[in-house]
Structures are given as C-alpha cells and as structure tokens.
PDB file with SEQRES, HELIX, SHEET and CRYST1 records, atoms N, CA, C and O in Angstrom:
SEQRES   1 A   29  MET TYR ASP ASN ARG GLN PHE ASN ASN LEU ARG LEU ILE          
SEQRES   2 A   29  HIS SER VAL PRO TRP SER ILE PHE ILE SER ILE LEU LEU          
SEQRES   3 A   29  THR ILE TRP                                                  
HELIX    1 AA1 ASN A    4  ILE A   13  1                                  10    
HELIX    2 AA2 TRP A   18  ILE A   28  1                                  11    
CRYST1    1.000    1.000    1.000  90.00  90.00  90.00 P 1           1          
ATOM      1  N   MET A   1     131.223  99.199  95.190  1.00  0.00           N  
ATOM      2  CA  MET A   1     130.403  99.949  94.231  1.00  0.00           C  
ATOM      3  C   MET A   1     129.453  98.991  93.511  1.00  0.00           C  
ATOM      4  O   MET A   1     129.784  97.840  93.229  1.00  0.00           O  
ATOM      5  N   TYR A   2     128.270  99.513  93.230  1.00  0.00           N  
ATOM      6  CA  TYR A   2     127.283  98.669  92.571  1.00  0.00           C  
ATOM      7  C   TYR A   2     127.316  98.866  91.062  1.00  0.00           C  
ATOM      8  O   TYR A   2     127.588  99.963  90.575  1.00  0.00           O  
ATOM      9  N   ASP A   3     127.036  97.795  90.328  1.00  0.00           N  
ATOM     10  CA  ASP A   3     126.872  97.942  88.893  1.00  0.00           C  
ATOM     11  C   ASP A   3     125.493  98.515  88.629  1.00  0.00           C  
ATOM     12  O   ASP A   3     124.636  98.512  89.513  1.00  0.00           O  
ATOM     13  N   ASN A   4     125.272  99.008  87.417  1.00  0.00           N  
ATOM     14  CA  ASN A   4     123.963  99.580  87.089  1.00  0.00           C  
ATOM     15  C   ASN A   4     122.870  98.537  87.238  1.00  0.00           C  
ATOM     16  O   ASN A   4     121.766  98.849  87.685  1.00  0.00           O  
ATOM     17  N   ARG A   5     123.168  97.316  86.871  1.00  0.00           N  
ATOM     18  CA  ARG A   5     122.170  96.246  86.985  1.00  0.00           C  
ATOM     19  C   ARG A   5     121.800  96.027  88.447  1.00  0.00           C  
ATOM     20  O   ARG A   5     120.619  96.002  88.794  1.00  0.00           O  
ATOM     21  N   GLN A   6     122.800  95.869  89.298  1.00  0.00           N  
ATOM     22  CA  GLN A   6     122.533  95.627  90.712  1.00  0.00           C  
ATOM     23  C   GLN A   6     121.806  96.816  91.326  1.00  0.00           C  
ATOM     24  O   GLN A   6     120.896  96.646  92.137  1.00  0.00           O  
ATOM     25  N   PHE A   7     122.215  98.025  90.932  1.00  0.00           N  
ATOM     26  CA  PHE A   7     121.576  99.218  91.484  1.00  0.00           C  
ATOM     27  C   PHE A   7     120.107  99.261  91.103  1.00  0.00           C  
ATOM     28  O   PHE A   7     119.257  99.597  91.927  1.00  0.00           O  
ATOM     29  N   ASN A   8     119.807  98.921  89.855  1.00  0.00           N  
ATOM     30  CA  ASN A   8     118.404  98.902  89.419  1.00  0.00           C  
ATOM     31  C   ASN A   8     117.628  97.839  90.186  1.00  0.00           C  
ATOM     32  O   ASN A   8     116.474  98.053  90.556  1.00  0.00           O  
ATOM     33  N   ASN A   9     118.254  96.711  90.421  1.00  0.00           N  
ATOM     34  CA  ASN A   9     117.585  95.657  91.184  1.00  0.00           C  
ATOM     35  C   ASN A   9     117.302  96.116  92.601  1.00  0.00           C  
ATOM     36  O   ASN A   9     116.237  95.830  93.149  1.00  0.00           O  
ATOM     37  N   LEU A  10     118.247  96.827  93.196  1.00  0.00           N  
ATOM     38  CA  LEU A  10     118.038  97.320  94.557  1.00  0.00           C  
ATOM     39  C   LEU A  10     116.888  98.313  94.576  1.00  0.00           C  
ATOM     40  O   LEU A  10     116.089  98.328  95.512  1.00  0.00           O  
ATOM     41  N   ARG A  11     116.805  99.144  93.539  1.00  0.00           N  
ATOM     42  CA  ARG A  11     115.714 100.119  93.484  1.00  0.00           C  
ATOM     43  C   ARG A  11     114.378  99.407  93.382  1.00  0.00           C  
ATOM     44  O   ARG A  11     113.397  99.828  93.997  1.00  0.00           O  
ATOM     45  N   LEU A  12     114.333  98.331  92.609  1.00  0.00           N  
ATOM     46  CA  LEU A  12     113.081  97.590  92.462  1.00  0.00           C  
ATOM     47  C   LEU A  12     112.712  96.894  93.769  1.00  0.00           C  
ATOM     48  O   LEU A  12     111.551  96.880  94.176  1.00  0.00           O  
ATOM     49  N   ILE A  13     113.722  96.319  94.416  1.00  0.00           N  
ATOM     50  CA  ILE A  13     113.446  95.600  95.661  1.00  0.00           C  
ATOM     51  C   ILE A  13     113.075  96.575  96.763  1.00  0.00           C  
ATOM     52  O   ILE A  13     112.088  96.380  97.471  1.00  0.00           O  
ATOM     53  N   HIS A  14     113.881  97.641  96.905  1.00  0.00           N  
ATOM     54  CA  HIS A  14     113.641  98.609  97.979  1.00  0.00           C  
ATOM     55  C   HIS A  14     112.800  99.754  97.452  1.00  0.00           C  
ATOM     56  O   HIS A  14     113.309 100.837  97.163  1.00  0.00           O  
ATOM     57  N   SER A  15     111.516  99.504  97.333  1.00  0.00           N  
ATOM     58  CA  SER A  15     110.616 100.562  96.869  1.00  0.00           C  
ATOM     59  C   SER A  15     110.258 101.500  98.017  1.00  0.00           C  
ATOM     60  O   SER A  15     109.641 102.545  97.813  1.00  0.00           O  
ATOM     61  N   VAL A  16     110.656 101.108  99.234  1.00  0.00           N  
ATOM     62  CA  VAL A  16     110.376 101.958 100.397  1.00  0.00           C  
ATOM     63  C   VAL A  16     111.290 103.162 100.375  1.00  0.00           C  
ATOM     64  O   VAL A  16     112.378 103.103  99.800  1.00  0.00           O  
ATOM     65  N   PRO A  17     110.868 104.259 100.992  1.00  0.00           N  
ATOM     66  CA  PRO A  17     111.696 105.463 101.033  1.00  0.00           C  
ATOM     67  C   PRO A  17     113.034 105.185 101.716  1.00  0.00           C  
ATOM     68  O   PRO A  17     113.130 104.351 102.616  1.00  0.00           O  
ATOM     69  N   TRP A  18     114.068 105.909 101.264  1.00  0.00           N  
ATOM     70  CA  TRP A  18     115.399 105.700 101.835  1.00  0.00           C  
ATOM     71  C   TRP A  18     115.432 106.101 103.302  1.00  0.00           C  
ATOM     72  O   TRP A  18     116.218 105.553 104.075  1.00  0.00           O  
ATOM     73  N   SER A  19     114.592 107.044 103.694  1.00  0.00           N  
ATOM     74  CA  SER A  19     114.578 107.487 105.094  1.00  0.00           C  
ATOM     75  C   SER A  19     114.278 106.307 106.025  1.00  0.00           C  
ATOM     76  O   SER A  19     114.890 106.166 107.084  1.00  0.00           O  
ATOM     77  N   ILE A  20     113.331 105.468 105.614  1.00  0.00           N  
ATOM     78  CA  ILE A  20     112.982 104.292 106.421  1.00  0.00           C  
ATOM     79  C   ILE A  20     114.147 103.306 106.434  1.00  0.00           C  
ATOM     80  O   ILE A  20     114.483 102.730 107.469  1.00  0.00           O  
ATOM     81  N   PHE A  21     114.752 103.124 105.266  1.00  0.00           N  
ATOM     82  CA  PHE A  21     115.877 102.198 105.163  1.00  0.00           C  
ATOM     83  C   PHE A  21     117.036 102.658 106.042  1.00  0.00           C  
ATOM     84  O   PHE A  21     117.660 101.848 106.728  1.00  0.00           O  
ATOM     85  N   ILE A  22     117.318 103.947 106.021  1.00  0.00           N  
ATOM     86  CA  ILE A  22     118.397 104.500 106.844  1.00  0.00           C  
ATOM     87  C   ILE A  22     118.056 104.359 108.320  1.00  0.00           C  
ATOM     88  O   ILE A  22     118.918 104.033 109.136  1.00  0.00           O  
ATOM     89  N   SER A  23     116.813 104.603 108.653  1.00  0.00           N  
ATOM     90  CA  SER A  23     116.399 104.487 110.060  1.00  0.00           C  
ATOM     91  C   SER A  23     116.589 103.054 110.556  1.00  0.00           C  
ATOM     92  O   SER A  23     116.971 102.836 111.705  1.00  0.00           O  
ATOM     93  N   ILE A  24     116.321 102.081 109.689  1.00  0.00           N  
ATOM     94  CA  ILE A  24     116.531 100.679 110.061  1.00  0.00           C  
ATOM     95  C   ILE A  24     118.011 100.419 110.292  1.00  0.00           C  
ATOM     96  O   ILE A  24     118.384  99.723 111.236  1.00  0.00           O  
ATOM     97  N   LEU A  25     118.852 100.976 109.431  1.00  0.00           N  
ATOM     98  CA  LEU A  25     120.292 100.799 109.599  1.00  0.00           C  
ATOM     99  C   LEU A  25     120.746 101.419 110.914  1.00  0.00           C  
ATOM    100  O   LEU A  25     121.590 100.864 111.618  1.00  0.00           O  
ATOM    101  N   LEU A  26     120.183 102.563 111.230  1.00  0.00           N  
ATOM    102  CA  LEU A  26     120.550 103.227 112.489  1.00  0.00           C  
ATOM    103  C   LEU A  26     120.124 102.392 113.684  1.00  0.00           C  
ATOM    104  O   LEU A  26     120.835 102.326 114.687  1.00  0.00           O  
ATOM    105  N   THR A  27     118.968 101.756 113.578  1.00  0.00           N  
ATOM    106  CA  THR A  27     118.499 100.933 114.693  1.00  0.00           C  
ATOM    107  C   THR A  27     119.401  99.704 114.852  1.00  0.00           C  
ATOM    108  O   THR A  27     119.612  99.225 115.967  1.00  0.00           O  
ATOM    109  N   ILE A  28     119.925  99.202 113.743  1.00  0.00           N  
ATOM    110  CA  ILE A  28     120.844  98.064 113.817  1.00  0.00           C  
ATOM    111  C   ILE A  28     122.133  98.506 114.514  1.00  0.00           C  
ATOM    112  O   ILE A  28     122.700  97.773 115.324  1.00  0.00           O  
ATOM    113  N   TRP A  29     122.580  99.717 114.184  1.00  0.00           N  
ATOM    114  CA  TRP A  29     123.778 100.232 114.843  1.00  0.00           C  
ATOM    115  C   TRP A  29     123.484 100.421 116.315  1.00  0.00           C  
ATOM    116  O   TRP A  29     124.357 100.850 117.069  1.00  0.00           O  
TER     117      TRP A  29                                                      
END                                                                             
C-alpha cells in the first residue's frame, strides 16, 4: 500500500493516462 505522500508523487510523475500505463504493464506481461 502506498502512503499519501508516495501516491501524490506517483501522480505527479505519471501524468500520463492510466490506460497507457496499464497497456505498458500488459505488454510487459
């Protein structure tokens, strides 16, 4: 589980849509 701080940092870093992020994870799988 992420802390609020880490979660906010992830949101700032990953400004790309989650759909793209998920698609990348699927391609890794």
